[in-house]
TORKOL-4160 file (C-alpha; in steps of 0.2 Angstrom, whole numbers, padded with zeros to 4 digits, m for minus):
289
<pt num="1" X="m0544" Y="0038" Z="0056"/>
<pt num="2" X="m0541" Y="0050" Z="0042"/>
<pt num="3" X="m0541" Y="0039" Z="0026"/>
<pt num="4" X="m0531" Y="0050" Z="0014"/>
<pt num="5" X="m0517" Y="0062" Z="0019"/>
<pt num="6" X="m0512" Y="0074" Z="0005"/>
<pt num="7" X="m0500" Y="0089" Z="0007"/>
<pt num="8" X="m0501" Y="0102" Z="m0007"/>
<pt num="9" X="m0486" Y="0113" Z="m0004"/>
<pt num="10" X="m0469" Y="0113" Z="m0011"/>
<pt num="11" X="m0458" Y="0099" Z="m0004"/>
<pt num="12" X="m0445" Y="0112" Z="0002"/>
<pt num="13" X="m0458" Y="0119" Z="0014"/>
<pt num="14" X="m0467" Y="0103" Z="0018"/>
<pt num="15" X="m0477" Y="0105" Z="0034"/>
<pt num="16" X="m0471" Y="0123" Z="0036"/>
<pt num="17" X="m0488" Y="0129" Z="0039"/>
<pt num="18" X="m0494" Y="0114" Z="0048"/>
<pt num="19" X="m0501" Y="0097" Z="0042"/>
<pt num="20" X="m0516" Y="0097" Z="0031"/>
<pt num="21" X="m0528" Y="0083" Z="0025"/>
<pt num="22" X="m0541" Y="0084" Z="0012"/>
<pt num="23" X="m0557" Y="0075" Z="0011"/>
<pt num="24" X="m0557" Y="0075" Z="m0008"/>
<pt num="25" X="m0547" Y="0060" Z="m0014"/>
<pt num="26" X="m0534" Y="0062" Z="m0027"/>
<pt num="27" X="m0523" Y="0049" Z="m0036"/>
<pt num="28" X="m0507" Y="0050" Z="m0026"/>
<pt num="29" X="m0497" Y="0044" Z="m0041"/>
<pt num="30" X="m0503" Y="0057" Z="m0054"/>
<pt num="31" X="m0509" Y="0072" Z="m0044"/>
<pt num="32" X="m0499" Y="0088" Z="m0046"/>
<pt num="33" X="m0504" Y="0093" Z="m0029"/>
<pt num="34" X="m0500" Y="0077" Z="m0020"/>
<pt num="35" X="m0484" Y="0076" Z="m0010"/>
<pt num="36" X="m0487" Y="0061" Z="0002"/>
<pt num="37" X="m0500" Y="0048" Z="0006"/>
<pt num="38" X="m0500" Y="0035" Z="0020"/>
<pt num="39" X="m0509" Y="0023" Z="0008"/>
<pt num="40" X="m0522" Y="0020" Z="0022"/>
<pt num="41" X="m0538" Y="0019" Z="0011"/>
<pt num="42" X="m0543" Y="0005" Z="m0001"/>
<pt num="43" X="m0543" Y="0016" Z="m0017"/>
<pt num="44" X="m0525" Y="0022" Z="m0014"/>
<pt num="45" X="m0519" Y="0004" Z="m0010"/>
<pt num="46" X="m0527" Y="m0002" Z="m0026"/>
<pt num="47" X="m0518" Y="0012" Z="m0037"/>
<pt num="48" X="m0502" Y="0008" Z="m0028"/>
<pt num="49" X="m0504" Y="m0010" Z="m0031"/>
<pt num="50" X="m0507" Y="m0008" Z="m0050"/>
<pt num="51" X="m0492" Y="0004" Z="m0051"/>
<pt num="52" X="m0480" Y="m0008" Z="m0043"/>
<pt num="53" X="m0486" Y="m0022" Z="m0055"/>
<pt num="54" X="m0483" Y="m0011" Z="m0070"/>
<pt num="55" X="m0465" Y="m0008" Z="m0064"/>
<pt num="56" X="m0461" Y="m0027" Z="m0063"/>
<pt num="57" X="m0463" Y="m0030" Z="m0044"/>
<pt num="58" X="m0466" Y="m0048" Z="m0041"/>
<pt num="59" X="m0485" Y="m0051" Z="m0038"/>
<pt num="60" X="m0482" Y="m0062" Z="m0023"/>
<pt num="61" X="m0472" Y="m0048" Z="m0015"/>
<pt num="62" X="m0485" Y="m0035" Z="m0020"/>
<pt num="63" X="m0498" Y="m0046" Z="m0011"/>
<pt num="64" X="m0488" Y="m0047" Z="0005"/>
<pt num="65" X="m0484" Y="m0029" Z="0005"/>
<pt num="66" X="m0502" Y="m0024" Z="0003"/>
<pt num="67" X="m0507" Y="m0037" Z="0017"/>
<pt num="68" X="m0494" Y="m0029" Z="0028"/>
<pt num="69" X="m0501" Y="m0011" Z="0024"/>
<pt num="70" X="m0519" Y="m0017" Z="0028"/>
<pt num="71" X="m0514" Y="m0026" Z="0044"/>
<pt num="72" X="m0505" Y="m0010" Z="0050"/>
<pt num="73" X="m0519" Y="0002" Z="0048"/>
<pt num="74" X="m0532" Y="m0011" Z="0055"/>
<pt num="75" X="m0520" Y="m0012" Z="0070"/>
<pt num="76" X="m0519" Y="0007" Z="0073"/>
<pt num="77" X="m0537" Y="0011" Z="0069"/>
<pt num="78" X="m0544" Y="0024" Z="0080"/>
<pt num="79" X="m0527" Y="0034" Z="0082"/>
<pt num="80" X="m0525" Y="0050" Z="0072"/>
<pt num="81" X="m0510" Y="0047" Z="0060"/>
<pt num="82" X="m0504" Y="0065" Z="0062"/>
<pt num="83" X="m0500" Y="0076" Z="0077"/>
<pt num="84" X="m0510" Y="0090" Z="0070"/>
<pt num="85" X="m0504" Y="0103" Z="0083"/>
<pt num="86" X="m0486" Y="0101" Z="0079"/>
<pt num="87" X="m0479" Y="0113" Z="0066"/>
<pt num="88" X="m0462" Y="0109" Z="0058"/>
<pt num="89" X="m0450" Y="0118" Z="0046"/>
<pt num="90" X="m0443" Y="0102" Z="0041"/>
<pt num="91" X="m0448" Y="0089" Z="0027"/>
<pt num="92" X="m0453" Y="0075" Z="0039"/>
<pt num="93" X="m0471" Y="0071" Z="0044"/>
<pt num="94" X="m0476" Y="0073" Z="0062"/>
<pt num="95" X="m0483" Y="0056" Z="0065"/>
<pt num="96" X="m0491" Y="0052" Z="0082"/>
<pt num="97" X="m0476" Y="0041" Z="0087"/>
<pt num="98" X="m0481" Y="0036" Z="0104"/>
<pt num="99" X="m0500" Y="0034" Z="0101"/>
<pt num="100" X="m0497" Y="0023" Z="0086"/>
<pt num="101" X="m0484" Y="0013" Z="0094"/>
<pt num="102" X="m0495" Y="0010" Z="0110"/>
<pt num="103" X="m0510" Y="0005" Z="0098"/>
<pt num="104" X="m0499" Y="m0007" Z="0088"/>
<pt num="105" X="m0492" Y="m0016" Z="0104"/>
<pt num="106" X="m0510" Y="m0017" Z="0111"/>
<pt num="107" X="m0516" Y="m0026" Z="0096"/>
<pt num="108" X="m0500" Y="m0036" Z="0092"/>
<pt num="109" X="m0491" Y="m0039" Z="0109"/>
<pt num="110" X="m0480" Y="m0054" Z="0102"/>
<pt num="111" X="m0471" Y="m0045" Z="0088"/>
<pt num="112" X="m0466" Y="m0029" Z="0080"/>
<pt num="113" X="m0471" Y="m0022" Z="0064"/>
<pt num="114" X="m0460" Y="m0021" Z="0049"/>
<pt num="115" X="m0447" Y="m0007" Z="0047"/>
<pt num="116" X="m0440" Y="0002" Z="0032"/>
<pt num="117" X="m0427" Y="m0011" Z="0028"/>
<pt num="118" X="m0440" Y="m0026" Z="0028"/>
<pt num="119" X="m0452" Y="m0016" Z="0018"/>
<pt num="120" X="m0440" Y="m0010" Z="0005"/>
<pt num="121" X="m0433" Y="m0028" Z="0003"/>
<pt num="122" X="m0450" Y="m0035" Z="0001"/>
<pt num="123" X="m0453" Y="m0024" Z="m0015"/>
<pt num="124" X="m0435" Y="m0024" Z="m0021"/>
<pt num="125" X="m0428" Y="m0041" Z="m0017"/>
<pt num="126" X="m0430" Y="m0048" Z="m0035"/>
<pt num="127" X="m0419" Y="m0034" Z="m0041"/>
<pt num="128" X="m0404" Y="m0039" Z="m0030"/>
<pt num="129" X="m0392" Y="m0053" Z="m0034"/>
<pt num="130" X="m0383" Y="m0060" Z="m0020"/>
<pt num="131" X="m0372" Y="m0075" Z="m0023"/>
<pt num="132" X="m0365" Y="m0076" Z="m0005"/>
<pt num="133" X="m0370" Y="m0090" Z="0006"/>
<pt num="134" X="m0367" Y="m0080" Z="0022"/>
<pt num="135" X="m0381" Y="m0081" Z="0035"/>
<pt num="136" X="m0387" Y="m0071" Z="0050"/>
<pt num="137" X="m0374" Y="m0079" Z="0062"/>
<pt num="138" X="m0359" Y="m0076" Z="0051"/>
<pt num="139" X="m0361" Y="m0057" Z="0048"/>
<pt num="140" X="m0360" Y="m0041" Z="0058"/>
<pt num="141" X="m0378" Y="m0041" Z="0063"/>
<pt num="142" X="m0376" Y="m0028" Z="0077"/>
<pt num="143" X="m0390" Y="m0017" Z="0070"/>
<pt num="144" X="m0401" Y="m0030" Z="0064"/>
<pt num="145" X="m0407" Y="m0039" Z="0080"/>
<pt num="146" X="m0424" Y="m0032" Z="0079"/>
<pt num="147" X="m0426" Y="m0035" Z="0060"/>
<pt num="148" X="m0421" Y="m0053" Z="0064"/>
<pt num="149" X="m0435" Y="m0054" Z="0078"/>
<pt num="150" X="m0448" Y="m0047" Z="0066"/>
<pt num="151" X="m0443" Y="m0058" Z="0052"/>
<pt num="152" X="m0445" Y="m0073" Z="0064"/>
<pt num="153" X="m0461" Y="m0068" Z="0073"/>
<pt num="154" X="m0471" Y="m0057" Z="0061"/>
<pt num="155" X="m0482" Y="m0067" Z="0050"/>
<pt num="156" X="m0482" Y="m0054" Z="0037"/>
<pt num="157" X="m0463" Y="m0053" Z="0036"/>
<pt num="158" X="m0459" Y="m0071" Z="0030"/>
<pt num="159" X="m0446" Y="m0074" Z="0017"/>
<pt num="160" X="m0438" Y="m0090" Z="0010"/>
<pt num="161" X="m0421" Y="m0095" Z="0018"/>
<pt num="162" X="m0412" Y="m0089" Z="0002"/>
<pt num="163" X="m0420" Y="m0072" Z="0003"/>
<pt num="164" X="m0416" Y="m0071" Z="0022"/>
<pt num="165" X="m0398" Y="m0074" Z="0018"/>
<pt num="166" X="m0399" Y="m0061" Z="0005"/>
<pt num="167" X="m0407" Y="m0048" Z="0017"/>
<pt num="168" X="m0393" Y="m0050" Z="0030"/>
<pt num="169" X="m0379" Y="m0050" Z="0017"/>
<pt num="170" X="m0386" Y="m0034" Z="0009"/>
<pt num="171" X="m0390" Y="m0024" Z="0025"/>
<pt num="172" X="m0377" Y="m0030" Z="0038"/>
<pt num="173" X="m0364" Y="m0017" Z="0044"/>
<pt num="174" X="m0350" Y="m0011" Z="0032"/>
<pt num="175" X="m0333" Y="m0006" Z="0039"/>
<pt num="176" X="m0327" Y="0011" Z="0033"/>
<pt num="177" X="m0311" Y="0020" Z="0037"/>
<pt num="178" X="m0318" Y="0038" Z="0039"/>
<pt num="179" X="m0335" Y="0043" Z="0043"/>
<pt num="180" X="m0332" Y="0061" Z="0038"/>
<pt num="181" X="m0327" Y="0057" Z="0020"/>
<pt num="182" X="m0344" Y="0053" Z="0011"/>
<pt num="183" X="m0336" Y="0049" Z="m0006"/>
<pt num="184" X="m0323" Y="0037" Z="0001"/>
<pt num="185" X="m0337" Y="0029" Z="0012"/>
<pt num="186" X="m0347" Y="0027" Z="m0004"/>
<pt num="187" X="m0333" Y="0019" Z="m0013"/>
<pt num="188" X="m0330" Y="0007" Z="0002"/>
<pt num="189" X="m0348" Y="0002" Z="0002"/>
<pt num="190" X="m0348" Y="m0002" Z="m0017"/>
<pt num="191" X="m0332" Y="m0012" Z="m0014"/>
<pt num="192" X="m0339" Y="m0022" Z="0000"/>
<pt num="193" X="m0354" Y="m0026" Z="m0011"/>
<pt num="194" X="m0342" Y="m0034" Z="m0023"/>
<pt num="195" X="m0334" Y="m0043" Z="m0009"/>
<pt num="196" X="m0351" Y="m0050" Z="m0004"/>
<pt num="197" X="m0355" Y="m0054" Z="m0022"/>
<pt num="198" X="m0370" Y="m0042" Z="m0022"/>
<pt num="199" X="m0376" Y="m0034" Z="m0039"/>
<pt num="200" X="m0392" Y="m0027" Z="m0046"/>
<pt num="201" X="m0403" Y="m0032" Z="m0061"/>
<pt num="202" X="m0403" Y="m0018" Z="m0074"/>
<pt num="203" X="m0419" Y="m0008" Z="m0073"/>
<pt num="204" X="m0419" Y="0011" Z="m0076"/>
<pt num="205" X="m0436" Y="0014" Z="m0068"/>
<pt num="206" X="m0433" Y="0006" Z="m0051"/>
<pt num="207" X="m0419" Y="0007" Z="m0038"/>
<pt num="208" X="m0417" Y="0005" Z="m0019"/>
<pt num="209" X="m0411" Y="0021" Z="m0009"/>
<pt num="210" X="m0401" Y="0017" Z="0006"/>
<pt num="211" X="m0396" Y="0030" Z="0019"/>
<pt num="212" X="m0380" Y="0025" Z="0029"/>
<pt num="213" X="m0376" Y="0032" Z="0046"/>
<pt num="214" X="m0362" Y="0028" Z="0058"/>
<pt num="215" X="m0360" Y="0014" Z="0070"/>
<pt num="216" X="m0345" Y="0022" Z="0079"/>
<pt num="217" X="m0343" Y="0008" Z="0091"/>
<pt num="218" X="m0340" Y="m0004" Z="0077"/>
<pt num="219" X="m0331" Y="0008" Z="0065"/>
<pt num="220" X="m0345" Y="0004" Z="0052"/>
<pt num="221" X="m0360" Y="0011" Z="0043"/>
<pt num="222" X="m0377" Y="0004" Z="0043"/>
<pt num="223" X="m0393" Y="0007" Z="0034"/>
<pt num="224" X="m0402" Y="0019" Z="0045"/>
<pt num="225" X="m0416" Y="0022" Z="0032"/>
<pt num="226" X="m0421" Y="0015" Z="0015"/>
<pt num="227" X="m0435" Y="0014" Z="0003"/>
<pt num="228" X="m0439" Y="0010" Z="m0015"/>
<pt num="229" X="m0439" Y="0024" Z="m0029"/>
<pt num="230" X="m0448" Y="0022" Z="m0045"/>
<pt num="231" X="m0446" Y="0034" Z="m0059"/>
<pt num="232" X="m0462" Y="0042" Z="m0068"/>
<pt num="233" X="m0464" Y="0053" Z="m0082"/>
<pt num="234" X="m0465" Y="0068" Z="m0071"/>
<pt num="235" X="m0455" Y="0064" Z="m0056"/>
<pt num="236" X="m0450" Y="0050" Z="m0043"/>
<pt num="237" X="m0462" Y="0040" Z="m0032"/>
<pt num="238" X="m0453" Y="0034" Z="m0016"/>
<pt num="239" X="m0461" Y="0020" Z="m0005"/>
<pt num="240" X="m0455" Y="0018" Z="0013"/>
<pt num="241" X="m0460" Y="0012" Z="0030"/>
<pt num="242" X="m0457" Y="0027" Z="0041"/>
<pt num="243" X="m0453" Y="0016" Z="0057"/>
<pt num="244" X="m0457" Y="0000" Z="0065"/>
<pt num="245" X="m0474" Y="0006" Z="0072"/>
<pt num="246" X="m0476" Y="0020" Z="0061"/>
<pt num="247" X="m0485" Y="0022" Z="0044"/>
<pt num="248" X="m0482" Y="0016" Z="0027"/>
<pt num="249" X="m0479" Y="0031" Z="0016"/>
<pt num="250" X="m0478" Y="0035" Z="m0003"/>
<pt num="251" X="m0470" Y="0052" Z="m0008"/>
<pt num="252" X="m0469" Y="0061" Z="m0024"/>
<pt num="253" X="m0453" Y="0070" Z="m0028"/>
<pt num="254" X="m0449" Y="0081" Z="m0043"/>
<pt num="255" X="m0432" Y="0073" Z="m0046"/>
<pt num="256" X="m0419" Y="0062" Z="m0037"/>
<pt num="257" X="m0411" Y="0078" Z="m0030"/>
<pt num="258" X="m0426" Y="0081" Z="m0020"/>
<pt num="259" X="m0427" Y="0063" Z="m0014"/>
<pt num="260" X="m0409" Y="0064" Z="m0009"/>
<pt num="261" X="m0412" Y="0080" Z="0001"/>
<pt num="262" X="m0427" Y="0071" Z="0010"/>
<pt num="263" X="m0416" Y="0056" Z="0014"/>
<pt num="264" X="m0402" Y="0067" Z="0021"/>
<pt num="265" X="m0415" Y="0077" Z="0031"/>
<pt num="266" X="m0423" Y="0061" Z="0037"/>
<pt num="267" X="m0406" Y="0054" Z="0043"/>
<pt num="268" X="m0399" Y="0070" Z="0051"/>
<pt num="269" X="m0415" Y="0072" Z="0061"/>
<pt num="270" X="m0419" Y="0058" Z="0074"/>
<pt num="271" X="m0437" Y="0052" Z="0076"/>
<pt num="272" X="m0438" Y="0063" Z="0092"/>
<pt num="273" X="m0432" Y="0078" Z="0082"/>
<pt num="274" X="m0414" Y="0079" Z="0088"/>
<pt num="275" X="m0401" Y="0084" Z="0075"/>
<pt num="276" X="m0387" Y="0072" Z="0071"/>
<pt num="277" X="m0369" Y="0078" Z="0068"/>
<pt num="278" X="m0364" Y="0066" Z="0054"/>
<pt num="279" X="m0367" Y="0067" Z="0036"/>
<pt num="280" X="m0376" Y="0052" Z="0030"/>
<pt num="281" X="m0371" Y="0042" Z="0014"/>
<pt num="282" X="m0385" Y="0041" Z="0002"/>
<pt num="283" X="m0383" Y="0027" Z="m0011"/>
<pt num="284" X="m0394" Y="0023" Z="m0025"/>
<pt num="285" X="m0391" Y="0004" Z="m0028"/>
<pt num="286" X="m0372" Y="0004" Z="m0027"/>
<pt num="287" X="m0369" Y="0022" Z="m0033"/>
<pt num="288" X="m0368" Y="0038" Z="m0022"/>
<pt num="289" X="m0382" Y="0049" Z="m0025"/>
């Protein structure tokens, strides 16, 4: 398995010329050439752990996050992370979806790995204030069944009952009146957060980036992808889990505009490469990006 994955091209043409990995290790948090890393080597994991600690992430959550990262890469060992033969003109990384998924299931037949929502919540939960007592059975959990099963069965995805309630209160479906009106939908998301008594601790350096997509059957939006953004002196670091059985990824962007473009592209292109018709609503905490 490749231990460090670095792409040294402009983000707007990421992977245009195919995927590249370099044997020379660079610090993914400071390198001018670095664009993304899967955090699959110990050196990068140590640097990311220190970086999270310096940005006020809870030490227990960092420990659980790194435990999850290490468990994942041990489980998929032997599978090439990237589909080296696939050339993309998009921003998304061409992971070996089916091989990685098969390898995970082979080694962990009784539970799925964590997804983007569980991973982002692990890192950001202490910055979310949720004063609602609603639990899983009392919310619109239409799109959270697999999350619930993972939180129940995966030993690396354990939270307190209070945090579990916060998770479902934060990520459950939000009713909107018009999928095609992004600004109006963003206002309705912010309003619903107030109804659910959700707010955010003030911290200029760190935020959660939620990308909402339509659940047309339920006239609602749900979080189709999410991650944690941390500002640095020369850009933005974005930490995400690419999918249930797909890698953890850390990406460096020049600014929030690039990050938003990445999120829109991520949500408008399905994991199988199909284009979606809707315009996703990308929120930073409770504000439209």
